[in-house]
All heavy atoms as TSV, in Angstrom:
chain	resi	resn	atom	element	x	y	z
A	1	MET	N	N	76.751	-22.728	-13.436
A	1	MET	CA	C	76.259	-22.960	-14.708
A	1	MET	C	C	74.707	-22.875	-14.639
A	1	MET	O	O	74.011	-23.487	-13.851
A	1	MET	CB	C	76.781	-24.286	-15.289
A	1	MET	CG	C	76.078	-24.557	-16.549
A	1	MET	SD	S	76.335	-26.179	-17.379
A	1	MET	CE	C	78.054	-26.284	-17.474
A	2	LYS	N	N	74.095	-22.087	-15.563
A	2	LYS	CA	C	72.711	-22.009	-15.605
A	2	LYS	C	C	72.145	-23.113	-16.422
A	2	LYS	O	O	72.623	-23.311	-17.599
A	2	LYS	CB	C	72.200	-20.585	-16.203
A	2	LYS	CG	C	70.672	-20.464	-16.176
A	2	LYS	CD	C	70.253	-19.035	-16.591
A	2	LYS	CE	C	70.298	-18.186	-15.415
A	2	LYS	NZ	N	69.758	-16.763	-15.707
A	3	ILE	N	N	71.062	-23.600	-16.108
A	3	ILE	CA	C	70.304	-24.683	-16.818
A	3	ILE	C	C	69.034	-24.060	-17.262
A	3	ILE	O	O	68.298	-23.495	-16.501
A	3	ILE	CB	C	70.227	-25.950	-16.047
A	3	ILE	CG1	C	71.419	-26.656	-15.843
A	3	ILE	CG2	C	69.214	-26.972	-16.861
A	3	ILE	CD1	C	71.358	-27.881	-15.100
A	4	SER	N	N	68.698	-24.131	-18.695
A	4	SER	CA	C	67.523	-23.715	-19.167
A	4	SER	C	C	66.562	-24.984	-19.442
A	4	SER	O	O	66.972	-25.794	-20.016
A	4	SER	CB	C	67.693	-22.821	-20.554
A	4	SER	OG	O	68.608	-21.864	-20.235
A	5	ILE	N	N	65.320	-24.726	-18.857
A	5	ILE	CA	C	64.257	-25.761	-19.176
A	5	ILE	C	C	63.230	-25.090	-20.147
A	5	ILE	O	O	62.691	-24.125	-19.672
A	5	ILE	CB	C	63.717	-26.277	-18.024
A	5	ILE	CG1	C	64.703	-26.868	-16.911
A	5	ILE	CG2	C	62.508	-27.196	-18.258
A	5	ILE	CD1	C	64.319	-27.341	-15.730
A	6	LEU	N	N	63.127	-25.668	-21.210
A	6	LEU	CA	C	62.156	-25.194	-22.206
A	6	LEU	C	C	61.000	-26.075	-22.238
A	6	LEU	O	O	60.998	-27.295	-22.455
A	6	LEU	CB	C	62.846	-25.113	-23.644
A	6	LEU	CG	C	61.872	-24.627	-24.715
A	6	LEU	CD1	C	61.499	-23.196	-24.533
A	6	LEU	CD2	C	62.718	-24.816	-26.043
A	7	THR	N	N	59.678	-25.535	-22.065
A	7	THR	CA	C	58.560	-26.247	-22.088
A	7	THR	C	C	57.651	-25.789	-23.237
A	7	THR	O	O	57.041	-24.713	-23.132
A	7	THR	CB	C	57.780	-26.166	-20.692
A	7	THR	OG1	O	58.542	-26.544	-19.739
A	7	THR	CG2	C	56.411	-26.844	-20.736
A	8	PRO	N	N	57.420	-26.680	-24.175
A	8	PRO	CA	C	56.502	-26.264	-25.285
A	8	PRO	C	C	55.032	-26.619	-24.714
A	8	PRO	O	O	54.859	-27.479	-24.013
A	8	PRO	CB	C	56.817	-27.075	-26.513
A	8	PRO	CG	C	57.619	-28.310	-25.941
A	8	PRO	CD	C	58.082	-27.864	-24.614
A	9	SER	N	N	54.048	-25.787	-25.091
A	9	SER	CA	C	52.731	-25.879	-24.485
A	9	SER	C	C	51.668	-25.405	-25.598
A	9	SER	O	O	51.871	-24.467	-26.244
A	9	SER	CB	C	52.582	-25.016	-23.228
A	9	SER	OG	O	51.403	-25.066	-22.760
A	10	TYR	N	N	50.591	-26.143	-25.597
A	10	TYR	CA	C	49.389	-25.671	-26.372
A	10	TYR	C	C	48.111	-26.264	-25.591
A	10	TYR	O	O	48.028	-27.528	-25.572
A	10	TYR	CB	C	49.410	-26.127	-27.773
A	10	TYR	CG	C	48.226	-25.624	-28.522
A	10	TYR	CD1	C	47.978	-24.261	-28.799
A	10	TYR	CD2	C	47.221	-26.604	-28.881
A	10	TYR	CE1	C	46.996	-23.749	-29.402
A	10	TYR	CE2	C	46.247	-26.199	-29.535
A	10	TYR	CZ	C	45.968	-24.756	-29.900
A	10	TYR	OH	O	44.769	-24.359	-30.516
A	11	ASN	N	N	47.311	-25.378	-25.058
A	11	ASN	CA	C	46.135	-25.815	-24.381
A	11	ASN	C	C	46.461	-26.858	-23.295
A	11	ASN	O	O	45.753	-27.871	-23.193
A	11	ASN	CB	C	45.089	-26.369	-25.331
A	11	ASN	CG	C	44.438	-25.296	-26.141
A	11	ASN	OD1	O	44.443	-24.076	-25.641
A	11	ASN	ND2	N	43.879	-25.472	-27.073
A	12	GLN	N	N	47.586	-26.706	-22.494
A	12	GLN	CA	C	47.859	-27.566	-21.423
A	12	GLN	C	C	47.474	-27.084	-19.996
A	12	GLN	O	O	48.221	-27.357	-18.899
A	12	GLN	CB	C	49.421	-27.729	-21.613
A	12	GLN	CG	C	49.900	-28.458	-22.722
A	12	GLN	CD	C	49.395	-29.916	-22.807
A	12	GLN	OE1	O	49.469	-30.691	-21.894
A	12	GLN	NE2	N	48.522	-30.119	-23.859
A	13	GLY	N	N	46.480	-26.311	-19.942
A	13	GLY	CA	C	45.974	-25.682	-18.751
A	13	GLY	C	C	45.766	-26.699	-17.644
A	13	GLY	O	O	46.056	-26.443	-16.413
A	14	ALA	N	N	45.381	-27.970	-17.884
A	14	ALA	CA	C	45.124	-29.019	-16.887
A	14	ALA	C	C	46.513	-29.617	-16.421
A	14	ALA	O	O	46.456	-30.270	-15.389
A	14	ALA	CB	C	44.360	-30.002	-17.667
A	15	PHE	N	N	47.607	-29.347	-17.130
A	15	PHE	CA	C	48.823	-29.971	-16.700
A	15	PHE	C	C	50.052	-28.917	-16.443
A	15	PHE	O	O	51.045	-29.291	-15.861
A	15	PHE	CB	C	49.252	-30.955	-17.885
A	15	PHE	CG	C	48.245	-31.869	-18.332
A	15	PHE	CD1	C	47.533	-31.576	-19.429
A	15	PHE	CD2	C	47.958	-32.899	-17.497
A	15	PHE	CE1	C	46.677	-32.441	-19.921
A	15	PHE	CE2	C	46.947	-33.794	-17.970
A	15	PHE	CZ	C	46.289	-33.523	-18.982
A	16	ILE	N	N	49.925	-27.835	-16.991
A	16	ILE	CA	C	51.019	-26.727	-16.894
A	16	ILE	C	C	51.508	-26.422	-15.486
A	16	ILE	O	O	52.553	-26.318	-15.197
A	16	ILE	CB	C	50.774	-25.479	-17.689
A	16	ILE	CG1	C	52.049	-24.755	-18.060
A	16	ILE	CG2	C	49.833	-24.636	-17.165
A	16	ILE	CD1	C	52.979	-25.508	-18.937
A	17	GLU	N	N	50.540	-26.395	-14.595
A	17	GLU	CA	C	50.858	-25.961	-13.146
A	17	GLU	C	C	51.706	-27.173	-12.632
A	17	GLU	O	O	52.673	-26.858	-11.883
A	17	GLU	CB	C	49.528	-25.885	-12.301
A	17	GLU	CG	C	49.895	-25.549	-10.866
A	17	GLU	CD	C	50.449	-24.125	-10.683
A	17	GLU	OE1	O	50.122	-23.104	-11.445
A	17	GLU	OE2	O	51.360	-23.882	-9.670
A	18	LYS	N	N	51.492	-28.417	-12.828
A	18	LYS	CA	C	52.222	-29.562	-12.332
A	18	LYS	C	C	53.602	-29.385	-12.847
A	18	LYS	O	O	54.624	-29.736	-12.253
A	18	LYS	CB	C	51.466	-30.818	-12.635
A	18	LYS	CG	C	52.189	-32.072	-11.960
A	18	LYS	CD	C	51.401	-33.341	-12.207
A	18	LYS	CE	C	52.066	-34.424	-11.508
A	18	LYS	NZ	N	51.291	-35.643	-11.462
A	19	ASN	N	N	53.716	-29.110	-14.164
A	19	ASN	CA	C	54.963	-28.932	-14.887
A	19	ASN	C	C	55.904	-27.833	-14.153
A	19	ASN	O	O	56.986	-28.071	-13.821
A	19	ASN	CB	C	54.788	-28.555	-16.302
A	19	ASN	CG	C	56.055	-28.214	-16.984
A	19	ASN	OD1	O	56.439	-27.075	-17.171
A	19	ASN	ND2	N	56.749	-29.148	-17.537
A	20	ILE	N	N	55.239	-26.625	-13.992
A	20	ILE	CA	C	55.948	-25.527	-13.264
A	20	ILE	C	C	56.299	-25.966	-11.839
A	20	ILE	O	O	57.543	-25.726	-11.452
A	20	ILE	CB	C	55.000	-24.418	-13.192
A	20	ILE	CG1	C	54.787	-23.800	-14.662
A	20	ILE	CG2	C	55.638	-23.243	-12.250
A	20	ILE	CD1	C	53.587	-22.757	-14.615
A	21	GLN	N	N	55.503	-26.621	-11.069
A	21	GLN	CA	C	55.852	-27.073	-9.749
A	21	GLN	C	C	57.058	-28.106	-9.877
A	21	GLN	O	O	57.917	-28.049	-8.988
A	21	GLN	CB	C	54.682	-27.568	-8.942
A	21	GLN	CG	C	53.702	-26.454	-8.687
A	21	GLN	CD	C	54.131	-25.390	-8.015
A	21	GLN	OE1	O	54.935	-25.468	-7.112
A	21	GLN	NE2	N	53.693	-24.159	-8.412
A	22	SER	N	N	56.922	-28.965	-10.838
A	22	SER	CA	C	57.995	-29.972	-10.896
A	22	SER	C	C	59.409	-29.177	-11.128
A	22	SER	O	O	60.500	-29.611	-10.560
A	22	SER	CB	C	57.792	-30.879	-12.023
A	22	SER	OG	O	58.817	-31.750	-12.244
A	23	VAL	N	N	59.370	-28.299	-11.911
A	23	VAL	CA	C	60.731	-27.485	-12.147
A	23	VAL	C	C	61.190	-26.757	-11.051
A	23	VAL	O	O	62.262	-26.711	-10.590
A	23	VAL	CB	C	60.505	-26.439	-13.459
A	23	VAL	CG1	C	61.833	-25.705	-13.561
A	23	VAL	CG2	C	60.328	-27.327	-14.696
A	24	LEU	N	N	60.148	-26.128	-10.208
A	24	LEU	CA	C	60.568	-25.482	-9.042
A	24	LEU	C	C	60.993	-26.340	-7.921
A	24	LEU	O	O	61.793	-25.963	-7.042
A	24	LEU	CB	C	59.282	-24.761	-8.539
A	24	LEU	CG	C	58.859	-23.546	-9.318
A	24	LEU	CD1	C	57.532	-22.925	-8.766
A	24	LEU	CD2	C	59.931	-22.358	-9.177
A	25	SER	N	N	60.690	-27.599	-7.984
A	25	SER	CA	C	61.091	-28.584	-6.856
A	25	SER	C	C	62.507	-29.096	-7.197
A	25	SER	O	O	62.935	-29.968	-6.261
A	25	SER	CB	C	60.096	-29.638	-6.713
A	25	SER	OG	O	60.104	-30.601	-7.826
A	26	GLN	N	N	63.142	-28.894	-8.174
A	26	GLN	CA	C	64.464	-29.350	-8.549
A	26	GLN	C	C	65.454	-28.881	-7.452
A	26	GLN	O	O	65.381	-27.761	-6.916
A	26	GLN	CB	C	64.980	-28.981	-9.878
A	26	GLN	CG	C	63.996	-29.420	-10.991
A	26	GLN	CD	C	63.792	-30.996	-10.794
A	26	GLN	OE1	O	64.739	-31.866	-10.854
A	26	GLN	NE2	N	62.500	-31.404	-10.775
A	27	ASP	N	N	66.376	-29.654	-7.113
A	27	ASP	CA	C	67.471	-29.372	-6.188
A	27	ASP	C	C	68.531	-28.277	-6.681
A	27	ASP	O	O	69.098	-27.501	-5.843
A	27	ASP	CB	C	68.227	-30.384	-5.816
A	27	ASP	CG	C	67.300	-31.403	-4.902
A	27	ASP	OD1	O	66.390	-31.045	-4.240
A	27	ASP	OD2	O	67.795	-32.645	-4.879
A	28	TYR	N	N	68.732	-28.230	-7.986
A	28	TYR	CA	C	69.620	-27.315	-8.622
A	28	TYR	C	C	68.987	-25.840	-8.659
A	28	TYR	O	O	67.859	-25.791	-9.107
A	28	TYR	CB	C	69.982	-27.769	-10.058
A	28	TYR	CG	C	71.067	-27.054	-10.587
A	28	TYR	CD1	C	72.395	-27.357	-10.252
A	28	TYR	CD2	C	71.051	-26.140	-11.563
A	28	TYR	CE1	C	73.532	-26.688	-10.808
A	28	TYR	CE2	C	72.057	-25.452	-12.067
A	28	TYR	CZ	C	73.307	-25.777	-11.725
A	28	TYR	OH	O	74.330	-25.075	-12.273
A	29	SER	N	N	69.747	-24.899	-8.057
A	29	SER	CA	C	69.110	-23.649	-8.026
A	29	SER	C	C	69.199	-22.638	-9.188
A	29	SER	O	O	68.462	-21.709	-9.232
A	29	SER	CB	C	69.636	-22.938	-6.607
A	29	SER	OG	O	70.978	-22.653	-6.793
A	30	ASN	N	N	70.019	-22.870	-10.058
A	30	ASN	CA	C	70.387	-22.030	-11.134
A	30	ASN	C	C	69.753	-22.457	-12.377
A	30	ASN	O	O	70.281	-22.801	-13.430
A	30	ASN	CB	C	71.881	-21.749	-11.377
A	30	ASN	CG	C	72.294	-20.487	-12.100
A	30	ASN	OD1	O	71.435	-19.663	-12.295
A	30	ASN	ND2	N	73.468	-20.477	-12.450
A	31	ILE	N	N	68.336	-22.282	-12.338
A	31	ILE	CA	C	67.481	-22.705	-13.439
A	31	ILE	C	C	66.721	-21.675	-13.990
A	31	ILE	O	O	66.136	-20.840	-13.143
A	31	ILE	CB	C	66.476	-23.845	-12.985
A	31	ILE	CG1	C	67.189	-25.190	-12.629
A	31	ILE	CG2	C	65.484	-24.241	-13.983
A	31	ILE	CD1	C	66.430	-26.308	-11.931
A	32	GLU	N	N	66.546	-21.526	-15.331
A	32	GLU	CA	C	65.508	-20.638	-15.892
A	32	GLU	C	C	64.504	-21.580	-16.626
A	32	GLU	O	O	64.891	-22.556	-17.194
A	32	GLU	CB	C	66.162	-19.627	-16.819
A	32	GLU	CG	C	66.672	-20.257	-18.108
A	32	GLU	CD	C	67.262	-19.142	-19.046
A	32	GLU	OE1	O	67.019	-17.953	-18.794
A	32	GLU	OE2	O	68.072	-19.508	-19.943
A	33	HIS	N	N	63.367	-21.224	-16.440
A	33	HIS	CA	C	62.157	-22.032	-17.113
A	33	HIS	C	C	61.467	-21.068	-17.946
A	33	HIS	O	O	60.998	-20.097	-17.687
A	33	HIS	CB	C	61.125	-22.359	-15.908
A	33	HIS	CG	C	60.251	-23.477	-16.514
A	33	HIS	ND1	N	59.127	-23.859	-15.562
A	33	HIS	CD2	C	60.046	-24.109	-17.563
A	33	HIS	CE1	C	58.365	-24.754	-16.234
A	33	HIS	NE2	N	58.937	-24.787	-17.471
A	34	ILE	N	N	61.449	-21.677	-19.319
A	34	ILE	CA	C	60.924	-20.893	-20.382
A	34	ILE	C	C	59.763	-21.600	-21.010
A	34	ILE	O	O	59.965	-22.779	-21.345
A	34	ILE	CB	C	61.935	-20.622	-21.536
A	34	ILE	CG1	C	63.226	-19.810	-20.921
A	34	ILE	CG2	C	61.356	-19.832	-22.675
A	34	ILE	CD1	C	64.335	-19.882	-21.855
A	35	VAL	N	N	58.639	-21.047	-21.079
A	35	VAL	CA	C	57.400	-21.684	-21.699
A	35	VAL	C	C	57.228	-21.062	-23.007
A	35	VAL	O	O	56.977	-19.847	-23.097
A	35	VAL	CB	C	56.278	-21.708	-20.656
A	35	VAL	CG1	C	54.992	-22.449	-21.334
A	35	VAL	CG2	C	56.543	-22.318	-19.411
A	36	ILE	N	N	57.068	-21.901	-24.035
A	36	ILE	CA	C	56.742	-21.454	-25.376
A	36	ILE	C	C	55.327	-21.940	-25.671
A	36	ILE	O	O	55.101	-23.269	-25.763
A	36	ILE	CB	C	57.701	-21.898	-26.475
A	36	ILE	CG1	C	59.207	-21.678	-26.089
A	36	ILE	CG2	C	57.225	-21.265	-27.767
A	36	ILE	CD1	C	59.385	-20.090	-25.971
A	37	ASP	N	N	54.432	-21.110	-25.540
A	37	ASP	CA	C	52.938	-21.416	-25.790
A	37	ASP	C	C	52.505	-21.202	-27.271
A	37	ASP	O	O	52.717	-20.156	-27.747
A	37	ASP	CB	C	52.044	-20.615	-24.783
A	37	ASP	CG	C	50.578	-21.009	-24.932
A	37	ASP	OD1	O	50.181	-22.105	-24.566
A	37	ASP	OD2	O	49.859	-20.221	-25.457
A	38	GLY	N	N	51.772	-22.129	-27.787
A	38	GLY	CA	C	51.419	-21.962	-29.004
A	38	GLY	C	C	49.948	-21.288	-29.353
A	38	GLY	O	O	49.206	-21.662	-30.162
A	39	GLY	N	N	49.707	-20.324	-28.506
A	39	GLY	CA	C	48.462	-19.576	-28.584
A	39	GLY	C	C	47.268	-20.165	-27.940
A	39	GLY	O	O	46.155	-20.310	-28.471
A	40	SER	N	N	47.540	-20.780	-26.886
A	40	SER	CA	C	46.354	-21.510	-26.118
A	40	SER	C	C	45.140	-20.696	-25.959
A	40	SER	O	O	45.158	-19.462	-25.702
A	40	SER	CB	C	46.882	-22.043	-24.753
A	40	SER	OG	O	47.884	-22.933	-24.914
A	41	ASN	N	N	43.869	-21.375	-26.036
A	41	ASN	CA	C	42.753	-20.731	-25.788
A	41	ASN	C	C	42.066	-21.402	-24.570
A	41	ASN	O	O	40.772	-21.184	-24.380
A	41	ASN	CB	C	41.859	-20.756	-26.977
A	41	ASN	CG	C	41.636	-22.081	-27.533
A	41	ASN	OD1	O	41.715	-23.168	-26.766
A	41	ASN	ND2	N	41.279	-22.390	-28.822
A	42	ASP	N	N	42.640	-22.090	-23.677
A	42	ASP	CA	C	42.206	-22.538	-22.441
A	42	ASP	C	C	42.700	-21.606	-21.370
A	42	ASP	O	O	43.102	-20.514	-21.524
A	42	ASP	CB	C	42.561	-24.011	-22.189
A	42	ASP	CG	C	44.030	-24.279	-22.107
A	42	ASP	OD1	O	44.897	-23.319	-22.231
A	42	ASP	OD2	O	44.403	-25.388	-21.879
A	43	ASN	N	N	42.951	-22.077	-20.196
A	43	ASN	CA	C	43.395	-21.262	-18.981
A	43	ASN	C	C	44.887	-21.286	-18.852
A	43	ASN	O	O	45.404	-20.767	-17.884
A	43	ASN	CB	C	42.739	-21.868	-17.645
A	43	ASN	CG	C	43.064	-23.153	-17.353
A	43	ASN	OD1	O	43.524	-23.983	-18.099
A	43	ASN	ND2	N	43.001	-23.556	-15.982
A	44	THR	N	N	45.603	-21.769	-19.790
A	44	THR	CA	C	47.156	-21.879	-19.696
A	44	THR	C	C	47.772	-20.529	-19.420
A	44	THR	O	O	48.579	-20.284	-18.625
A	44	THR	CB	C	47.636	-22.349	-21.050
A	44	THR	OG1	O	47.208	-23.704	-21.183
A	44	THR	CG2	C	49.223	-22.411	-20.964
A	45	LEU	N	N	47.257	-19.483	-20.119
A	45	LEU	CA	C	47.863	-18.180	-19.940
A	45	LEU	C	C	47.681	-17.572	-18.579
A	45	LEU	O	O	48.417	-16.852	-18.024
A	45	LEU	CB	C	47.440	-17.197	-21.020
A	45	LEU	CG	C	47.913	-17.604	-22.613
A	45	LEU	CD1	C	47.330	-16.474	-23.407
A	45	LEU	CD2	C	49.379	-17.715	-22.577
A	46	LYS	N	N	46.403	-17.831	-18.090
A	46	LYS	CA	C	46.138	-17.360	-16.767
A	46	LYS	C	C	47.092	-18.039	-15.722
A	46	LYS	O	O	47.546	-17.340	-14.818
A	46	LYS	CB	C	44.639	-17.721	-16.342
A	46	LYS	CG	C	44.324	-17.291	-14.981
A	46	LYS	CD	C	42.765	-17.748	-14.716
A	46	LYS	CE	C	42.420	-17.272	-13.278
A	46	LYS	NZ	N	41.110	-17.636	-12.997
A	47	ILE	N	N	47.445	-19.118	-15.974
A	47	ILE	CA	C	48.381	-19.839	-14.961
A	47	ILE	C	C	49.793	-19.391	-15.210
A	47	ILE	O	O	50.436	-18.940	-14.081
A	47	ILE	CB	C	48.287	-21.459	-15.250
A	47	ILE	CG1	C	46.890	-21.969	-14.793
A	47	ILE	CG2	C	49.359	-22.068	-14.432
A	47	ILE	CD1	C	46.739	-23.287	-15.232
A	48	LEU	N	N	50.063	-19.178	-16.342
A	48	LEU	CA	C	51.530	-18.552	-16.653
A	48	LEU	C	C	51.693	-17.201	-15.961
A	48	LEU	O	O	52.756	-16.889	-15.372
A	48	LEU	CB	C	51.876	-18.587	-18.186
A	48	LEU	CG	C	51.886	-19.917	-18.893
A	48	LEU	CD1	C	52.063	-19.684	-20.284
A	48	LEU	CD2	C	52.980	-20.738	-18.207
A	49	LYS	N	N	50.634	-16.328	-16.040
A	49	LYS	CA	C	50.802	-15.047	-15.596
A	49	LYS	C	C	50.810	-15.034	-14.060
A	49	LYS	O	O	51.377	-14.068	-13.439
A	49	LYS	CB	C	49.443	-14.246	-15.963
A	49	LYS	CG	C	49.544	-13.880	-17.452
A	49	LYS	CD	C	48.173	-13.236	-17.821
A	49	LYS	CE	C	48.201	-13.017	-19.429
A	49	LYS	NZ	N	46.981	-12.335	-19.826
A	50	ASN	N	N	50.539	-16.081	-13.390
A	50	ASN	CA	C	50.541	-16.220	-11.858
A	50	ASN	C	C	51.925	-16.531	-11.416
A	50	ASN	O	O	52.254	-16.612	-10.253
A	50	ASN	CB	C	49.681	-17.193	-11.417
A	50	ASN	CG	C	48.168	-16.629	-11.422
A	50	ASN	OD1	O	47.957	-15.573	-11.291
A	50	ASN	ND2	N	47.196	-17.579	-11.613
A	51	HIS	N	N	53.009	-16.766	-12.346
A	51	HIS	CA	C	54.184	-17.142	-11.986
A	51	HIS	C	C	55.274	-16.147	-12.524
A	51	HIS	O	O	55.802	-16.250	-13.750
A	51	HIS	CB	C	54.601	-18.593	-12.577
A	51	HIS	CG	C	53.703	-19.736	-11.909
A	51	HIS	ND1	N	54.012	-20.196	-10.567
A	51	HIS	CD2	C	52.582	-20.351	-12.255
A	51	HIS	CE1	C	53.096	-21.064	-10.265
A	51	HIS	NE2	N	52.236	-21.121	-11.389
A	52	SER	N	N	55.664	-15.267	-11.766
A	52	SER	CA	C	56.494	-14.168	-12.099
A	52	SER	C	C	57.892	-14.611	-12.516
A	52	SER	O	O	58.653	-13.928	-13.223
A	52	SER	CB	C	56.605	-13.011	-11.149
A	52	SER	OG	O	57.040	-13.539	-9.887
A	53	HIS	N	N	58.375	-15.759	-11.981
A	53	HIS	CA	C	59.705	-16.218	-12.357
A	53	HIS	C	C	59.815	-16.747	-13.712
A	53	HIS	O	O	60.973	-16.946	-14.214
A	53	HIS	CB	C	60.122	-17.330	-11.257
A	53	HIS	CG	C	59.383	-18.549	-11.497
A	53	HIS	ND1	N	58.066	-18.786	-11.062
A	53	HIS	CD2	C	59.893	-19.702	-12.028
A	53	HIS	CE1	C	57.668	-19.975	-11.413
A	53	HIS	NE2	N	58.667	-20.652	-11.900
A	54	LEU	N	N	58.740	-17.141	-14.414
A	54	LEU	CA	C	58.803	-17.702	-15.641
A	54	LEU	C	C	59.151	-16.736	-16.774
A	54	LEU	O	O	58.707	-15.639	-16.635
A	54	LEU	CB	C	57.421	-18.276	-15.997
A	54	LEU	CG	C	56.949	-19.508	-15.348
A	54	LEU	CD1	C	55.535	-19.900	-15.865
A	54	LEU	CD2	C	57.940	-20.716	-15.706
A	55	GLN	N	N	59.792	-17.156	-17.729
A	55	GLN	CA	C	59.941	-16.444	-19.089
A	55	GLN	C	C	58.872	-17.235	-19.876
A	55	GLN	O	O	58.913	-18.377	-20.084
A	55	GLN	CB	C	61.258	-16.349	-19.634
A	55	GLN	CG	C	62.286	-15.727	-18.719
A	55	GLN	CD	C	63.602	-15.916	-19.276
A	55	GLN	OE1	O	63.850	-15.734	-20.480
A	55	GLN	NE2	N	64.550	-16.388	-18.363
A	56	TRP	N	N	58.021	-16.450	-20.586
A	56	TRP	CA	C	57.179	-17.138	-21.496
A	56	TRP	C	C	56.667	-16.351	-22.603
A	56	TRP	O	O	56.803	-15.103	-22.560
A	56	TRP	CB	C	55.931	-17.713	-20.767
A	56	TRP	CG	C	55.110	-16.791	-20.029
A	56	TRP	CD1	C	55.197	-16.236	-18.754
A	56	TRP	CD2	C	53.919	-16.057	-20.600
A	56	TRP	NE1	N	54.232	-15.294	-18.533
A	56	TRP	CE2	C	53.359	-15.189	-19.672
A	56	TRP	CE3	C	53.191	-16.281	-21.799
A	56	TRP	CZ2	C	52.284	-14.350	-19.807
A	56	TRP	CZ3	C	52.138	-15.264	-21.979
A	56	TRP	CH2	C	51.667	-14.473	-20.946
A	57	VAL	N	N	56.280	-16.943	-23.626
A	57	VAL	CA	C	55.793	-16.128	-24.865
A	57	VAL	C	C	54.643	-17.049	-25.418
A	57	VAL	O	O	54.536	-18.295	-25.192
A	57	VAL	CB	C	56.882	-16.052	-25.960
A	57	VAL	CG1	C	57.306	-17.285	-26.510
A	57	VAL	CG2	C	56.268	-15.145	-27.142
A	58	SER	N	N	53.492	-16.303	-25.884
A	58	SER	CA	C	52.427	-17.011	-26.521
A	58	SER	C	C	52.046	-16.440	-27.766
A	58	SER	O	O	51.905	-15.341	-27.903
A	58	SER	CB	C	51.090	-16.928	-25.518
A	58	SER	OG	O	50.120	-17.602	-26.107
A	59	GLU	N	N	52.274	-17.307	-28.847
A	59	GLU	CA	C	51.923	-16.792	-30.223
A	59	GLU	C	C	51.398	-17.888	-30.930
A	59	GLU	O	O	51.502	-19.094	-30.592
A	59	GLU	CB	C	53.251	-16.249	-30.743
A	59	GLU	CG	C	54.408	-17.317	-30.844
A	59	GLU	CD	C	55.743	-16.762	-31.107
A	59	GLU	OE1	O	55.942	-15.600	-31.076
A	59	GLU	OE2	O	56.723	-17.485	-31.509
A	60	PRO	N	N	50.820	-17.620	-32.104
A	60	PRO	CA	C	50.245	-18.615	-32.956
A	60	PRO	C	C	51.136	-19.837	-33.212
A	60	PRO	O	O	52.276	-19.708	-33.472
A	60	PRO	CB	C	49.853	-17.988	-34.248
A	60	PRO	CG	C	49.688	-16.575	-33.838
A	60	PRO	CD	C	50.670	-16.334	-32.815
A	61	ASP	N	N	50.558	-21.183	-33.077
A	61	ASP	CA	C	51.249	-22.275	-33.312
A	61	ASP	C	C	51.638	-22.539	-34.690
A	61	ASP	O	O	50.742	-22.372	-35.490
A	61	ASP	CB	C	50.452	-23.493	-32.684
A	61	ASP	CG	C	51.250	-24.836	-32.626
A	61	ASP	OD1	O	52.486	-24.688	-32.716
A	61	ASP	OD2	O	50.630	-25.867	-32.631
A	62	GLU	N	N	52.911	-22.889	-35.010
A	62	GLU	CA	C	53.326	-23.229	-36.409
A	62	GLU	C	C	53.743	-24.654	-36.603
A	62	GLU	O	O	54.524	-24.942	-37.298
A	62	GLU	CB	C	54.417	-22.290	-36.786
A	62	GLU	CG	C	54.001	-20.822	-36.599
A	62	GLU	CD	C	54.154	-20.015	-37.823
A	62	GLU	OE1	O	54.614	-20.479	-38.948
A	62	GLU	OE2	O	53.731	-18.840	-37.737
A	63	GLY	N	N	53.162	-25.515	-35.749
A	63	GLY	CA	C	53.475	-26.891	-35.783
A	63	GLY	C	C	54.191	-27.481	-34.661
A	63	GLY	O	O	54.628	-26.688	-33.832
A	64	GLN	N	N	54.330	-28.744	-34.622
A	64	GLN	CA	C	54.902	-29.458	-33.517
A	64	GLN	C	C	56.415	-28.956	-33.106
A	64	GLN	O	O	56.654	-28.984	-31.894
A	64	GLN	CB	C	54.850	-30.982	-33.762
A	64	GLN	CG	C	55.356	-31.775	-32.490
A	64	GLN	CD	C	55.197	-33.239	-32.738
A	64	GLN	OE1	O	54.940	-33.769	-33.841
A	64	GLN	NE2	N	55.321	-34.126	-31.662
A	65	ALA	N	N	57.084	-28.801	-34.073
A	65	ALA	CA	C	58.604	-28.522	-33.844
A	65	ALA	C	C	58.801	-26.885	-33.763
A	65	ALA	O	O	59.945	-26.603	-33.610
A	65	ALA	CB	C	59.514	-29.084	-35.010
A	66	ASP	N	N	57.772	-26.163	-33.731
A	66	ASP	CA	C	57.902	-24.641	-33.780
A	66	ASP	C	C	58.586	-24.159	-32.457
A	66	ASP	O	O	59.392	-23.235	-32.475
A	66	ASP	CB	C	56.583	-24.075	-34.060
A	66	ASP	CG	C	56.792	-22.493	-34.175
A	66	ASP	OD1	O	57.595	-21.964	-34.853
A	66	ASP	OD2	O	55.786	-21.820	-33.462
A	67	ALA	N	N	58.170	-24.682	-31.430
A	67	ALA	CA	C	58.747	-24.237	-30.008
A	67	ALA	C	C	60.185	-24.334	-30.031
A	67	ALA	O	O	60.996	-23.572	-29.461
A	67	ALA	CB	C	58.053	-24.848	-28.911
């Protein structure tokens, strides 16, 4: 069974790498990690682009529950 982990993000460049590493360190191997970014203007996208295993999208934020 595949488990999907969804991470909402907006300007989380200082924290997103730790989040990604935490997901990667899980013992369960059938995981997909999806990051929904609300159009960050910090270094978040640069970090996301360095992780080819991630699925991610960055688009304008439409509020807290949008992701």
